[in-house]
C-alpha positions in Angstrom: -16.9 18.9 -2.7 -13.4 18.8 -4.0 -10.5 17.8 -1.8 -6.7 18.3 -1.7 -5.3 14.8 -1.8 -1.8 13.4 -1.8 -1.0 9.8 -3.0 2.4 8.2 -2.6 3.5 5.6 -5.1 1.3 7.3 -7.7 3.3 6.6 -10.9 2.0 3.0 -11.4 -0.5 0.4 -10.3 -3.1 1.3 -7.7 -1.7 4.7 -7.1 -1.8 5.7 -10.7 -5.3 4.4 -11.2 -6.9 6.1 -8.2 -4.9 9.3 -8.7 -6.2 9.8 -12.3 -9.8 8.9 -11.3 -9.8 11.5 -8.5 -8.1 14.1 -10.6 -10.5 13.8 -13.5 -13.4 14.3 -11.0 -12.0 17.7 -10.0 -10.0 16.9 -6.9 -6.5 18.5 -6.6 -4.3 15.4 -6.5 -0.6 15.5 -5.7 1.0 12.3 -7.0 4.3 11.3 -5.5 6.7 9.0 -7.2 10.3 8.5 -8.5 9.3 8.0 -12.1 9.3 11.5 -13.4 8.3 10.5 -17.0 5.2 8.6 -15.8 4.1 11.4 -13.5 4.4 14.0 -16.4 2.3 11.7 -18.6 -0.4 11.7 -15.9 -0.3 15.5 -15.6 -1.0 15.7 -19.3 -4.1 13.7 -18.8 -5.6 16.0 -16.1 -4.7 19.5 -15.1 -5.9 18.6 -11.6 -3.0 16.2 -11.2 0.2 17.7 -9.7 3.3 15.6 -10.2 5.7 15.6 -7.2 9.0 13.7 -8.0 10.6 12.5 -4.8 11.7 9.6 -2.6 9.6 9.1 0.5 12.5 7.1 2.1 14.6 10.2 2.1 13.9 12.8 4.9 15.1 15.7 2.8 12.9 14.6 -0.1 9.9 14.3 2.2 10.4 17.8 3.5 10.6 19.1 -0.1 7.3 17.3 -0.9 5.7 18.8 2.1 6.9 22.3 1.1 5.6 21.8 -2.5 2.1 20.9 -1.2 2.1 23.9 1.3 3.1 26.3 -1.5 0.5 25.0 -4.0 -2.3 25.0 -1.3 -1.4 28.4 0.1 -0.6 26.9 3.5 -3.7 24.7 3.8 -2.0 21.3 3.4 -4.1 18.2 2.7 -7.7 17.0 3.3 -6.7 13.4 2.5 -3.3 11.5 2.6 -3.2 8.2 0.9 -0.1 6.2 1.9 0.1 3.8 -1.0 3.8 3.4 -1.7 5.2 0.0 -0.9 6.7 -3.2 -2.3 6.9 -6.9 -1.4 10.0 -8.9 -0.6 9.4 -12.4 -1.7 11.6 -15.1 -0.3 12.2 -17.4 2.7 12.2 -15.2 5.8 14.9 -17.4 7.3 17.3 -16.5 4.5 16.5 -12.7 4.1 19.4 -10.4 4.8 19.3 -7.8 7.5 19.7 -5.1 4.8 16.7 -6.4 2.8 14.5 -6.7 5.9 15.4 -3.1 6.9 14.6 -1.9 3.4 11.2 -3.6 3.5 10.3 -1.9 6.7 11.8 1.5 5.7 9.4 1.9 2.7 6.3 0.1 4.0 6.3 1.3 7.6 8.8 4.0 8.6 8.2 6.2 5.6 4.5 5.8 5.8 4.6 7.1 9.4 7.0 9.9 8.5 4.6 11.1 5.8 1.7 10.9 8.1 3.4 12.9 10.8 4.4 15.6 8.4 0.9 16.4 7.3 -1.0 15.6 10.5 -0.4 18.9 12.4 -2.4 21.0 9.9 -5.2 18.4 9.9 -5.2 18.5 13.7 -5.4 22.3 13.8 -8.5 22.2 11.6 -9.9 19.2 13.4 -10.6 17.5 10.1 -8.8 15.2 7.7 -8.4 11.6 6.5 -5.4 9.2 6.5 -5.9 6.2 4.2 -3.3 3.5 4.6 -3.0 0.9 1.9 -2.4 -2.4 3.8 -3.3 -5.9 2.4 -5.2 -9.0 3.4 -1.6 -10.0 4.1 -1.9 -7.7 7.1 -4.2 -10.3 8.6 -3.2 -13.6 7.0 0.4 -14.8 6.5 1.6 -16.6 3.4 4.8 -18.6 3.3 7.7 -16.9 1.5 6.2 -13.4 2.1 7.0 -13.2 5.8 9.0 -9.9 5.6 6.2 -8.2 3.6 3.5 -9.5 5.9 5.4 -8.3 8.9 5.3 -4.8 7.5 1.6 -5.0 6.8 0.8 -6.3 10.3 2.7 -3.3 11.5 0.7 -0.9 9.3 -2.5 -2.5 10.6 -1.5 -2.0 14.3 -0.3 1.5 13.8 -3.4 2.4 11.9 -5.7 1.0 14.6 -3.8 3.0 17.2 -4.0 6.2 15.1 -7.7 5.7 14.4 -8.5 5.7 18.1 -6.0 8.4 19.0 -7.1 10.8 16.3 -10.9 10.3 16.4 -11.4 12.9 19.1 -9.5 15.4 16.9 -11.9 14.8 13.9 -9.4 12.9 11.8 -10.4 9.5 10.4 -7.9 6.7 9.7 -8.9 4.0 7.3 -7.3 0.8 6.1 -7.6 -0.6 2.6 -6.8 -4.3 2.4 -6.4 -5.4 -1.2 -6.0 -9.1 -2.2 -4.2 -10.0 -5.4 -4.2 -7.0 -7.8 -2.8 -6.7 -11.3 0.1 -4.3 -10.8 3.9 -4.3 -11.1 3.9 -5.4 -7.5 3.9 -9.1 -8.5 6.6 -8.7 -11.1 8.9 -6.9 -8.6 8.3 -9.5 -6.0 9.1 -12.3 -8.5 12.3 -10.5 -9.5 13.3 -10.3 -5.9 12.5 -13.9 -5.2 14.9 -15.1 -7.9 17.8 -14.2 -5.6 16.9 -17.3 -3.6 16.9 -19.7 -6.6 20.5 -20.7 -5.9 21.6 -22.7 -2.8 18.3 -22.3 -1.0 17.5 -24.7 1.8 14.0 -25.0 0.3 15.1 -26.9 -2.8 13.9 -25.9 -6.2 12.9 -22.3 -5.5 12.7 -21.6 -9.2 9.7 -24.0 -9.5 8.1 -22.5 -6.4 8.6 -19.0 -7.8 7.0 -20.0 -11.1 4.0 -21.5 -9.2 3.6 -18.2 -7.2 3.8 -16.0 -10.3 1.3 -18.1 -12.2 -1.0 -18.2 -9.3 -0.9 -14.4 -9.0 -1.6 -13.9 -12.7 -4.6 -16.3 -12.5 -6.3 -14.9 -9.4 -5.5 -11.2 -9.6 -7.9 -8.4 -10.6 -7.5 -4.9 -11.9 -6.4 -2.0 -9.7 -9.8 -0.3 -10.2 -11.3 -2.6 -7.5 -9.0 -1.0 -4.9 -9.5 2.5 -6.4 -13.3 2.2 -5.7 -12.6 1.2 -2.1 -10.3 4.3 -1.7 -13.0 6.5 -3.2 -15.5 5.2 -0.7 -13.1 5.8 2.1 -12.7 9.4 1.0 -16.3 10.3 0.4 -18.2 8.2 3.0 -19.6 10.3 5.9 -18.9 7.4 8.2 -16.2 5.3 6.6 -15.5 1.8 7.8 -12.2 1.1 9.6 -11.3 -1.5 6.9 -12.2 -2.1 3.3 -11.3 -5.5 1.8 -11.1 -5.6 -2.0 -12.1 -7.4 -4.0 -14.9 -9.0 -2.0 -13.7 -12.5 -2.8 -10.6 -11.8 -0.7 -12.9 -12.3 2.3 -12.7 -16.1 1.6 -9.1 -16.4 2.8 -10.0 -14.4 5.9 -12.9 -16.7 6.7 -10.6 -19.7 6.2 -8.2 -18.3 8.8 -11.0 -17.7 11.3 -12.7 -21.1 10.8 -9.8 -23.6 10.1 -7.3 -25.0 12.6 -3.8 -23.5 12.1 -2.3 -26.9 11.2 -4.7 -27.3 8.3 -4.4 -23.7 7.2 -0.6 -24.2 7.2 -0.8 -27.2 4.8 -3.2 -25.4 2.5 -0.9 -22.3 2.3 2.2 -24.4 1.7 0.5 -26.3 -1.1 -0.9 -23.2 -2.7 2.6 -21.8 -3.3 4.1 -25.1 -4.3 6.1 -25.4 -1.1 5.8 -29.2 -0.6 
């Protein structure tokens, strides 16, 4: 069975990988992003991929995206919404500006909910549909220097849990995908942001800490196809799990959190990012 699927943040990373995989399998995939050139390249690869250029942080743009989907599907809407767009603000949470903190929540939380609420009514009327929210293992474990990002993912986890219970009687399934370290531009963007804190930080040589973080990410990360496979399972499974952790080795850090005292876990986390 082929579905009508919308994926935010589709022009790169996880979004691009899963969008092309689903489109080449015959699903009608709407890919949302701000990089028009990248989206056009994807449309050239598969005729089942529909590029939608827009900014999910802008209410007018969101409404235009919704109208585009409604027009292309003759009023049907979506079978599956994949809320993938997001970014990570890397830096000491005690030094982050109010503006940057609000921007982090605007993209990762508020826009995710706005997109969900746009497309939910049609799913509710049919008593069928799936909302797939891309969270992170960072929605269950907190790393130092990523507090702002983790705060948004904890929020996504809580909102998704509530939505899953509220929407189950209406036939709509809400699923969380929790990636670990994935090879995308996410790490590069986070590193670029973190360099703002290399001057006059209370945490000393932040440039050294940032290099440690960047090297650690490069060494441990895996390709986006791991997450794409989890998203496909969430779409096609008759009884999908509430959460999919990917890759499986990411469970290790979750087990550590469950088994180790917080004081020991804190020391391990601090040393892993070079914050000593």
